[in-house]
Chimera marker file (.cmm) of the C-alpha trace (Angstrom):
<marker_set name="trace">
<marker id="1" x="9.221" y="9.578" z="9.729" r="1" g="1" b="0" radius="0.5"/>
<marker id="2" x="6.726" y="6.763" z="9.830" r="1" g="1" b="0" radius="0.5"/>
<marker id="3" x="7.652" y="3.421" z="8.180" r="1" g="1" b="0" radius="0.5"/>
<marker id="4" x="4.732" y="1.995" z="6.342" r="1" g="1" b="0" radius="0.5"/>
<marker id="5" x="4.113" y="-1.420" z="4.678" r="1" g="1" b="0" radius="0.5"/>
<marker id="6" x="1.284" y="-1.918" z="2.229" r="1" g="1" b="0" radius="0.5"/>
<marker id="7" x="0.274" y="-5.592" z="1.852" r="1" g="1" b="0" radius="0.5"/>
<marker id="8" x="-1.822" y="-7.309" z="-0.761" r="1" g="1" b="0" radius="0.5"/>
<marker id="9" x="-2.069" y="-10.899" z="-2.020" r="1" g="1" b="0" radius="0.5"/>
<marker id="10" x="0.352" y="-10.625" z="-4.918" r="1" g="1" b="0" radius="0.5"/>
<marker id="11" x="1.755" y="-7.037" z="-4.654" r="1" g="1" b="0" radius="0.5"/>
<marker id="12" x="0.784" y="-6.469" z="-8.273" r="1" g="1" b="0" radius="0.5"/>
<marker id="13" x="-1.879" y="-3.666" z="-8.329" r="1" g="1" b="0" radius="0.5"/>
<marker id="14" x="-3.486" y="-2.236" z="-5.281" r="1" g="1" b="0" radius="0.5"/>
<marker id="15" x="-0.533" y="-2.226" z="-2.979" r="1" g="1" b="0" radius="0.5"/>
<marker id="16" x="1.658" y="-0.964" z="-5.824" r="1" g="1" b="0" radius="0.5"/>
<marker id="17" x="-0.703" y="2.003" z="-6.371" r="1" g="1" b="0" radius="0.5"/>
<marker id="18" x="-0.752" y="2.660" z="-2.652" r="1" g="1" b="0" radius="0.5"/>
<marker id="19" x="3.054" y="2.654" z="-2.540" r="1" g="1" b="0" radius="0.5"/>
<marker id="20" x="3.186" y="5.115" z="-5.405" r="1" g="1" b="0" radius="0.5"/>
<marker id="21" x="0.641" y="7.519" z="-3.841" r="1" g="1" b="0" radius="0.5"/>
<marker id="22" x="2.246" y="7.312" z="-0.407" r="1" g="1" b="0" radius="0.5"/>
<marker id="23" x="5.750" y="7.914" z="-1.749" r="1" g="1" b="0" radius="0.5"/>
<marker id="24" x="4.516" y="10.901" z="-3.784" r="1" g="1" b="0" radius="0.5"/>
<marker id="25" x="2.060" y="12.496" z="-1.350" r="1" g="1" b="0" radius="0.5"/>
<marker id="26" x="3.877" y="11.612" z="1.893" r="1" g="1" b="0" radius="0.5"/>
<marker id="27" x="7.460" y="12.065" z="0.616" r="1" g="1" b="0" radius="0.5"/>
<marker id="28" x="8.496" y="14.079" z="3.603" r="1" g="1" b="0" radius="0.5"/>
<marker id="29" x="6.623" y="12.065" z="6.258" r="1" g="1" b="0" radius="0.5"/>
<marker id="30" x="6.623" y="8.437" z="5.233" r="1" g="1" b="0" radius="0.5"/>
<marker id="31" x="9.162" y="5.709" z="4.361" r="1" g="1" b="0" radius="0.5"/>
<marker id="32" x="7.038" y="3.288" z="2.202" r="1" g="1" b="0" radius="0.5"/>
<marker id="33" x="7.315" y="-0.238" z="1.010" r="1" g="1" b="0" radius="0.5"/>
<marker id="34" x="4.782" y="-2.653" z="-0.394" r="1" g="1" b="0" radius="0.5"/>
<marker id="35" x="4.760" y="-6.482" z="-0.496" r="1" g="1" b="0" radius="0.5"/>
<marker id="36" x="2.510" y="-9.464" z="-1.138" r="1" g="1" b="0" radius="0.5"/>
<marker id="37" x="1.682" y="-12.709" z="0.548" r="1" g="1" b="0" radius="0.5"/>
<marker id="38" x="3.441" y="-13.909" z="-2.588" r="1" g="1" b="0" radius="0.5"/>
<marker id="39" x="5.431" y="-11.886" z="-5.093" r="1" g="1" b="0" radius="0.5"/>
<marker id="40" x="4.355" y="-11.687" z="-8.725" r="1" g="1" b="0" radius="0.5"/>
<marker id="41" x="4.697" y="-8.730" z="-11.186" r="1" g="1" b="0" radius="0.5"/>
<marker id="42" x="3.375" y="-5.215" z="-11.250" r="1" g="1" b="0" radius="0.5"/>
<marker id="43" x="0.370" y="-5.118" z="-13.560" r="1" g="1" b="0" radius="0.5"/>
<marker id="44" x="0.715" y="-2.940" z="-16.624" r="1" g="1" b="0" radius="0.5"/>
<marker id="45" x="-2.919" y="-1.654" z="-15.914" r="1" g="1" b="0" radius="0.5"/>
<marker id="46" x="-1.725" y="-0.385" z="-12.480" r="1" g="1" b="0" radius="0.5"/>
<marker id="47" x="1.215" y="1.415" z="-14.183" r="1" g="1" b="0" radius="0.5"/>
<marker id="48" x="-1.082" y="2.951" z="-16.710" r="1" g="1" b="0" radius="0.5"/>
<marker id="49" x="-3.709" y="3.997" z="-14.059" r="1" g="1" b="0" radius="0.5"/>
<marker id="50" x="-0.966" y="5.790" z="-11.997" r="1" g="1" b="0" radius="0.5"/>
<marker id="51" x="0.581" y="7.390" z="-15.184" r="1" g="1" b="0" radius="0.5"/>
<marker id="52" x="-2.802" y="8.837" z="-15.879" r="1" g="1" b="0" radius="0.5"/>
<marker id="53" x="-2.580" y="10.896" z="-12.676" r="1" g="1" b="0" radius="0.5"/>
<marker id="54" x="1.092" y="11.767" z="-13.150" r="1" g="1" b="0" radius="0.5"/>
<marker id="55" x="2.746" y="9.186" z="-10.890" r="1" g="1" b="0" radius="0.5"/>
<marker id="56" x="5.272" y="6.723" z="-12.410" r="1" g="1" b="0" radius="0.5"/>
<marker id="57" x="5.482" y="3.378" z="-10.682" r="1" g="1" b="0" radius="0.5"/>
<marker id="58" x="7.073" y="1.553" z="-13.541" r="1" g="1" b="0" radius="0.5"/>
<marker id="59" x="10.298" y="1.088" z="-11.582" r="1" g="1" b="0" radius="0.5"/>
<marker id="60" x="8.505" y="-0.542" z="-8.615" r="1" g="1" b="0" radius="0.5"/>
<marker id="61" x="8.843" y="-4.355" z="-8.283" r="1" g="1" b="0" radius="0.5"/>
<marker id="62" x="6.656" y="-6.948" z="-6.560" r="1" g="1" b="0" radius="0.5"/>
<marker id="63" x="8.178" y="-8.271" z="-3.320" r="1" g="1" b="0" radius="0.5"/>
<marker id="64" x="7.323" y="-11.100" z="-0.897" r="1" g="1" b="0" radius="0.5"/>
<marker id="65" x="6.215" y="-10.031" z="2.633" r="1" g="1" b="0" radius="0.5"/>
<marker id="66" x="8.469" y="-12.867" z="3.987" r="1" g="1" b="0" radius="0.5"/>
<marker id="67" x="11.551" y="-10.788" z="2.877" r="1" g="1" b="0" radius="0.5"/>
<marker id="68" x="10.669" y="-8.129" z="5.576" r="1" g="1" b="0" radius="0.5"/>
<marker id="69" x="10.498" y="-8.071" z="9.344" r="1" g="1" b="0" radius="0.5"/>
<marker id="70" x="7.446" y="-6.582" z="11.040" r="1" g="1" b="0" radius="0.5"/>
<marker id="71" x="9.479" y="-4.682" z="13.716" r="1" g="1" b="0" radius="0.5"/>
<marker id="72" x="10.897" y="-2.542" z="10.843" r="1" g="1" b="0" radius="0.5"/>
<marker id="73" x="7.465" y="-0.921" z="10.271" r="1" g="1" b="0" radius="0.5"/>
<marker id="74" x="5.279" y="1.450" z="12.333" r="1" g="1" b="0" radius="0.5"/>
<marker id="75" x="2.107" y="1.000" z="10.162" r="1" g="1" b="0" radius="0.5"/>
<marker id="76" x="0.766" y="-1.936" z="8.211" r="1" g="1" b="0" radius="0.5"/>
<marker id="77" x="-2.086" y="-1.528" z="5.772" r="1" g="1" b="0" radius="0.5"/>
<marker id="78" x="-3.747" y="-4.505" z="4.075" r="1" g="1" b="0" radius="0.5"/>
<marker id="79" x="-5.552" y="-3.525" z="0.853" r="1" g="1" b="0" radius="0.5"/>
<marker id="80" x="-7.374" y="-6.832" z="0.059" r="1" g="1" b="0" radius="0.5"/>
<marker id="81" x="-8.791" y="-8.187" z="3.239" r="1" g="1" b="0" radius="0.5"/>
<marker id="82" x="-5.690" y="-10.365" z="3.544" r="1" g="1" b="0" radius="0.5"/>
<marker id="83" x="-5.112" y="-9.114" z="7.100" r="1" g="1" b="0" radius="0.5"/>
<marker id="84" x="-6.583" y="-12.355" z="8.415" r="1" g="1" b="0" radius="0.5"/>
<marker id="85" x="-3.781" y="-14.249" z="6.687" r="1" g="1" b="0" radius="0.5"/>
<marker id="86" x="-0.951" y="-12.180" z="8.002" r="1" g="1" b="0" radius="0.5"/>
<marker id="87" x="1.376" y="-13.526" z="10.761" r="1" g="1" b="0" radius="0.5"/>
<marker id="88" x="0.310" y="-12.009" z="14.134" r="1" g="1" b="0" radius="0.5"/>
<marker id="89" x="3.515" y="-9.849" z="14.416" r="1" g="1" b="0" radius="0.5"/>
<marker id="90" x="2.281" y="-7.817" z="11.396" r="1" g="1" b="0" radius="0.5"/>
<marker id="91" x="-1.103" y="-7.148" z="13.010" r="1" g="1" b="0" radius="0.5"/>
<marker id="92" x="0.308" y="-5.753" z="16.297" r="1" g="1" b="0" radius="0.5"/>
<marker id="93" x="2.285" y="-2.841" z="14.834" r="1" g="1" b="0" radius="0.5"/>
<marker id="94" x="1.647" y="0.688" z="16.127" r="1" g="1" b="0" radius="0.5"/>
<marker id="95" x="-1.065" y="1.095" z="13.348" r="1" g="1" b="0" radius="0.5"/>
<marker id="96" x="-2.837" y="-1.527" z="11.435" r="1" g="1" b="0" radius="0.5"/>
<marker id="97" x="-5.830" y="-1.285" z="8.983" r="1" g="1" b="0" radius="0.5"/>
<marker id="98" x="-7.436" y="-3.537" z="6.418" r="1" g="1" b="0" radius="0.5"/>
<marker id="99" x="-8.926" y="-1.546" z="3.547" r="1" g="1" b="0" radius="0.5"/>
<marker id="100" x="-10.583" y="-4.409" z="1.742" r="1" g="1" b="0" radius="0.5"/>
<marker id="101" x="-10.600" y="-2.821" z="-1.737" r="1" g="1" b="0" radius="0.5"/>
<marker id="102" x="-12.022" y="-4.475" z="-4.795" r="1" g="1" b="0" radius="0.5"/>
<marker id="103" x="-9.443" y="-6.352" z="-6.919" r="1" g="1" b="0" radius="0.5"/>
<marker id="104" x="-8.993" y="-4.507" z="-10.212" r="1" g="1" b="0" radius="0.5"/>
<marker id="105" x="-7.105" y="-7.486" z="-11.600" r="1" g="1" b="0" radius="0.5"/>
<marker id="106" x="-10.383" y="-9.323" z="-11.730" r="1" g="1" b="0" radius="0.5"/>
<marker id="107" x="-12.075" y="-6.385" z="-13.404" r="1" g="1" b="0" radius="0.5"/>
<marker id="108" x="-9.550" y="-4.176" z="-15.183" r="1" g="1" b="0" radius="0.5"/>
<marker id="109" x="-12.214" y="-1.527" z="-15.980" r="1" g="1" b="0" radius="0.5"/>
<marker id="110" x="-12.314" y="-0.522" z="-12.250" r="1" g="1" b="0" radius="0.5"/>
<marker id="111" x="-8.626" y="0.329" z="-12.077" r="1" g="1" b="0" radius="0.5"/>
<marker id="112" x="-9.249" y="4.181" z="-12.192" r="1" g="1" b="0" radius="0.5"/>
<marker id="113" x="-11.971" y="3.841" z="-9.508" r="1" g="1" b="0" radius="0.5"/>
<marker id="114" x="-9.813" y="1.747" z="-7.134" r="1" g="1" b="0" radius="0.5"/>
<marker id="115" x="-6.849" y="4.049" z="-7.764" r="1" g="1" b="0" radius="0.5"/>
<marker id="116" x="-8.925" y="7.105" z="-6.713" r="1" g="1" b="0" radius="0.5"/>
<marker id="117" x="-10.195" y="5.309" z="-3.627" r="1" g="1" b="0" radius="0.5"/>
<marker id="118" x="-6.568" y="4.431" z="-2.699" r="1" g="1" b="0" radius="0.5"/>
<marker id="119" x="-5.503" y="8.049" z="-3.206" r="1" g="1" b="0" radius="0.5"/>
<marker id="120" x="-8.313" y="9.330" z="-0.832" r="1" g="1" b="0" radius="0.5"/>
<marker id="121" x="-7.337" y="6.730" z="1.751" r="1" g="1" b="0" radius="0.5"/>
<marker id="122" x="-3.575" y="7.591" z="1.458" r="1" g="1" b="0" radius="0.5"/>
<marker id="123" x="-4.379" y="11.307" z="2.068" r="1" g="1" b="0" radius="0.5"/>
<marker id="124" x="-6.389" y="10.420" z="5.183" r="1" g="1" b="0" radius="0.5"/>
<marker id="125" x="-3.639" y="7.988" z="6.363" r="1" g="1" b="0" radius="0.5"/>
<marker id="126" x="-0.945" y="10.621" z="6.014" r="1" g="1" b="0" radius="0.5"/>
<marker id="127" x="-3.036" y="13.098" z="8.023" r="1" g="1" b="0" radius="0.5"/>
<marker id="128" x="-3.765" y="10.513" z="10.728" r="1" g="1" b="0" radius="0.5"/>
<marker id="129" x="-0.172" y="9.330" z="11.080" r="1" g="1" b="0" radius="0.5"/>
<marker id="130" x="1.181" y="12.865" z="11.205" r="1" g="1" b="0" radius="0.5"/>
<marker id="131" x="-1.315" y="13.763" z="13.916" r="1" g="1" b="0" radius="0.5"/>
<marker id="132" x="-0.186" y="10.659" z="15.903" r="1" g="1" b="0" radius="0.5"/>
<marker id="133" x="3.346" y="11.814" z="15.602" r="1" g="1" b="0" radius="0.5"/>
<marker id="134" x="2.767" y="15.301" z="16.913" r="1" g="1" b="0" radius="0.5"/>
<marker id="135" x="0.715" y="14.040" z="19.744" r="1" g="1" b="0" radius="0.5"/>
<marker id="136" x="3.378" y="11.660" z="21.060" r="1" g="1" b="0" radius="0.5"/>
<link id1="1" id2="2" r="1" g="1" b="0" radius="0.2"/>
<link id1="2" id2="3" r="1" g="1" b="0" radius="0.2"/>
<link id1="3" id2="4" r="1" g="1" b="0" radius="0.2"/>
<link id1="4" id2="5" r="1" g="1" b="0" radius="0.2"/>
<link id1="5" id2="6" r="1" g="1" b="0" radius="0.2"/>
<link id1="6" id2="7" r="1" g="1" b="0" radius="0.2"/>
<link id1="7" id2="8" r="1" g="1" b="0" radius="0.2"/>
<link id1="8" id2="9" r="1" g="1" b="0" radius="0.2"/>
<link id1="9" id2="10" r="1" g="1" b="0" radius="0.2"/>
<link id1="10" id2="11" r="1" g="1" b="0" radius="0.2"/>
<link id1="11" id2="12" r="1" g="1" b="0" radius="0.2"/>
<link id1="12" id2="13" r="1" g="1" b="0" radius="0.2"/>
<link id1="13" id2="14" r="1" g="1" b="0" radius="0.2"/>
<link id1="14" id2="15" r="1" g="1" b="0" radius="0.2"/>
<link id1="15" id2="16" r="1" g="1" b="0" radius="0.2"/>
<link id1="16" id2="17" r="1" g="1" b="0" radius="0.2"/>
<link id1="17" id2="18" r="1" g="1" b="0" radius="0.2"/>
<link id1="18" id2="19" r="1" g="1" b="0" radius="0.2"/>
<link id1="19" id2="20" r="1" g="1" b="0" radius="0.2"/>
<link id1="20" id2="21" r="1" g="1" b="0" radius="0.2"/>
<link id1="21" id2="22" r="1" g="1" b="0" radius="0.2"/>
<link id1="22" id2="23" r="1" g="1" b="0" radius="0.2"/>
<link id1="23" id2="24" r="1" g="1" b="0" radius="0.2"/>
<link id1="24" id2="25" r="1" g="1" b="0" radius="0.2"/>
<link id1="25" id2="26" r="1" g="1" b="0" radius="0.2"/>
<link id1="26" id2="27" r="1" g="1" b="0" radius="0.2"/>
<link id1="27" id2="28" r="1" g="1" b="0" radius="0.2"/>
<link id1="28" id2="29" r="1" g="1" b="0" radius="0.2"/>
<link id1="29" id2="30" r="1" g="1" b="0" radius="0.2"/>
<link id1="30" id2="31" r="1" g="1" b="0" radius="0.2"/>
<link id1="31" id2="32" r="1" g="1" b="0" radius="0.2"/>
<link id1="32" id2="33" r="1" g="1" b="0" radius="0.2"/>
<link id1="33" id2="34" r="1" g="1" b="0" radius="0.2"/>
<link id1="34" id2="35" r="1" g="1" b="0" radius="0.2"/>
<link id1="35" id2="36" r="1" g="1" b="0" radius="0.2"/>
<link id1="36" id2="37" r="1" g="1" b="0" radius="0.2"/>
<link id1="37" id2="38" r="1" g="1" b="0" radius="0.2"/>
<link id1="38" id2="39" r="1" g="1" b="0" radius="0.2"/>
<link id1="39" id2="40" r="1" g="1" b="0" radius="0.2"/>
<link id1="40" id2="41" r="1" g="1" b="0" radius="0.2"/>
<link id1="41" id2="42" r="1" g="1" b="0" radius="0.2"/>
<link id1="42" id2="43" r="1" g="1" b="0" radius="0.2"/>
<link id1="43" id2="44" r="1" g="1" b="0" radius="0.2"/>
<link id1="44" id2="45" r="1" g="1" b="0" radius="0.2"/>
<link id1="45" id2="46" r="1" g="1" b="0" radius="0.2"/>
<link id1="46" id2="47" r="1" g="1" b="0" radius="0.2"/>
<link id1="47" id2="48" r="1" g="1" b="0" radius="0.2"/>
<link id1="48" id2="49" r="1" g="1" b="0" radius="0.2"/>
<link id1="49" id2="50" r="1" g="1" b="0" radius="0.2"/>
<link id1="50" id2="51" r="1" g="1" b="0" radius="0.2"/>
<link id1="51" id2="52" r="1" g="1" b="0" radius="0.2"/>
<link id1="52" id2="53" r="1" g="1" b="0" radius="0.2"/>
<link id1="53" id2="54" r="1" g="1" b="0" radius="0.2"/>
<link id1="54" id2="55" r="1" g="1" b="0" radius="0.2"/>
<link id1="55" id2="56" r="1" g="1" b="0" radius="0.2"/>
<link id1="56" id2="57" r="1" g="1" b="0" radius="0.2"/>
<link id1="57" id2="58" r="1" g="1" b="0" radius="0.2"/>
<link id1="58" id2="59" r="1" g="1" b="0" radius="0.2"/>
<link id1="59" id2="60" r="1" g="1" b="0" radius="0.2"/>
<link id1="60" id2="61" r="1" g="1" b="0" radius="0.2"/>
<link id1="61" id2="62" r="1" g="1" b="0" radius="0.2"/>
<link id1="62" id2="63" r="1" g="1" b="0" radius="0.2"/>
<link id1="63" id2="64" r="1" g="1" b="0" radius="0.2"/>
<link id1="64" id2="65" r="1" g="1" b="0" radius="0.2"/>
<link id1="65" id2="66" r="1" g="1" b="0" radius="0.2"/>
<link id1="66" id2="67" r="1" g="1" b="0" radius="0.2"/>
<link id1="67" id2="68" r="1" g="1" b="0" radius="0.2"/>
<link id1="68" id2="69" r="1" g="1" b="0" radius="0.2"/>
<link id1="69" id2="70" r="1" g="1" b="0" radius="0.2"/>
<link id1="70" id2="71" r="1" g="1" b="0" radius="0.2"/>
<link id1="71" id2="72" r="1" g="1" b="0" radius="0.2"/>
<link id1="72" id2="73" r="1" g="1" b="0" radius="0.2"/>
<link id1="73" id2="74" r="1" g="1" b="0" radius="0.2"/>
<link id1="74" id2="75" r="1" g="1" b="0" radius="0.2"/>
<link id1="75" id2="76" r="1" g="1" b="0" radius="0.2"/>
<link id1="76" id2="77" r="1" g="1" b="0" radius="0.2"/>
<link id1="77" id2="78" r="1" g="1" b="0" radius="0.2"/>
<link id1="78" id2="79" r="1" g="1" b="0" radius="0.2"/>
<link id1="79" id2="80" r="1" g="1" b="0" radius="0.2"/>
<link id1="80" id2="81" r="1" g="1" b="0" radius="0.2"/>
<link id1="81" id2="82" r="1" g="1" b="0" radius="0.2"/>
<link id1="82" id2="83" r="1" g="1" b="0" radius="0.2"/>
<link id1="83" id2="84" r="1" g="1" b="0" radius="0.2"/>
<link id1="84" id2="85" r="1" g="1" b="0" radius="0.2"/>
<link id1="85" id2="86" r="1" g="1" b="0" radius="0.2"/>
<link id1="86" id2="87" r="1" g="1" b="0" radius="0.2"/>
<link id1="87" id2="88" r="1" g="1" b="0" radius="0.2"/>
<link id1="88" id2="89" r="1" g="1" b="0" radius="0.2"/>
<link id1="89" id2="90" r="1" g="1" b="0" radius="0.2"/>
<link id1="90" id2="91" r="1" g="1" b="0" radius="0.2"/>
<link id1="91" id2="92" r="1" g="1" b="0" radius="0.2"/>
<link id1="92" id2="93" r="1" g="1" b="0" radius="0.2"/>
<link id1="93" id2="94" r="1" g="1" b="0" radius="0.2"/>
<link id1="94" id2="95" r="1" g="1" b="0" radius="0.2"/>
<link id1="95" id2="96" r="1" g="1" b="0" radius="0.2"/>
<link id1="96" id2="97" r="1" g="1" b="0" radius="0.2"/>
<link id1="97" id2="98" r="1" g="1" b="0" radius="0.2"/>
<link id1="98" id2="99" r="1" g="1" b="0" radius="0.2"/>
<link id1="99" id2="100" r="1" g="1" b="0" radius="0.2"/>
<link id1="100" id2="101" r="1" g="1" b="0" radius="0.2"/>
<link id1="101" id2="102" r="1" g="1" b="0" radius="0.2"/>
<link id1="102" id2="103" r="1" g="1" b="0" radius="0.2"/>
<link id1="103" id2="104" r="1" g="1" b="0" radius="0.2"/>
<link id1="104" id2="105" r="1" g="1" b="0" radius="0.2"/>
<link id1="105" id2="106" r="1" g="1" b="0" radius="0.2"/>
<link id1="106" id2="107" r="1" g="1" b="0" radius="0.2"/>
<link id1="107" id2="108" r="1" g="1" b="0" radius="0.2"/>
<link id1="108" id2="109" r="1" g="1" b="0" radius="0.2"/>
<link id1="109" id2="110" r="1" g="1" b="0" radius="0.2"/>
<link id1="110" id2="111" r="1" g="1" b="0" radius="0.2"/>
<link id1="111" id2="112" r="1" g="1" b="0" radius="0.2"/>
<link id1="112" id2="113" r="1" g="1" b="0" radius="0.2"/>
<link id1="113" id2="114" r="1" g="1" b="0" radius="0.2"/>
<link id1="114" id2="115" r="1" g="1" b="0" radius="0.2"/>
<link id1="115" id2="116" r="1" g="1" b="0" radius="0.2"/>
<link id1="116" id2="117" r="1" g="1" b="0" radius="0.2"/>
<link id1="117" id2="118" r="1" g="1" b="0" radius="0.2"/>
<link id1="118" id2="119" r="1" g="1" b="0" radius="0.2"/>
<link id1="119" id2="120" r="1" g="1" b="0" radius="0.2"/>
<link id1="120" id2="121" r="1" g="1" b="0" radius="0.2"/>
<link id1="121" id2="122" r="1" g="1" b="0" radius="0.2"/>
<link id1="122" id2="123" r="1" g="1" b="0" radius="0.2"/>
<link id1="123" id2="124" r="1" g="1" b="0" radius="0.2"/>
<link id1="124" id2="125" r="1" g="1" b="0" radius="0.2"/>
<link id1="125" id2="126" r="1" g="1" b="0" radius="0.2"/>
<link id1="126" id2="127" r="1" g="1" b="0" radius="0.2"/>
<link id1="127" id2="128" r="1" g="1" b="0" radius="0.2"/>
<link id1="128" id2="129" r="1" g="1" b="0" radius="0.2"/>
<link id1="129" id2="130" r="1" g="1" b="0" radius="0.2"/>
<link id1="130" id2="131" r="1" g="1" b="0" radius="0.2"/>
<link id1="131" id2="132" r="1" g="1" b="0" radius="0.2"/>
<link id1="132" id2="133" r="1" g="1" b="0" radius="0.2"/>
<link id1="133" id2="134" r="1" g="1" b="0" radius="0.2"/>
<link id1="134" id2="135" r="1" g="1" b="0" radius="0.2"/>
<link id1="135" id2="136" r="1" g="1" b="0" radius="0.2"/>
</marker_set>
């Protein structure tokens, strides 16, 4: 099982939606956590956007990346272009990617669009990580 960390600035929207999709779609393949460069609160718009596709993230909480150790994760995904701000140990995990998604907190009307883009990327990520696992 791959251990995945989704990172965003405040762990309030994009990384929370990614965590919800990854836990649901990759339940048998991934152990998933999300965190922010700073902790805040899960945005109600993110909860509503995910409920619209049948995934409940209302029990997820915003967490600070500093509460975690990089060596406890196989894959690290930045969702906001914040990869450049991460400590080097997070960038050198087995798998790192920086998705640079638009921030729906700045434009709440794009929550469904960003949610759907995250879902597509999560599906591709699960496929990629499972292929890496079988080829090792």
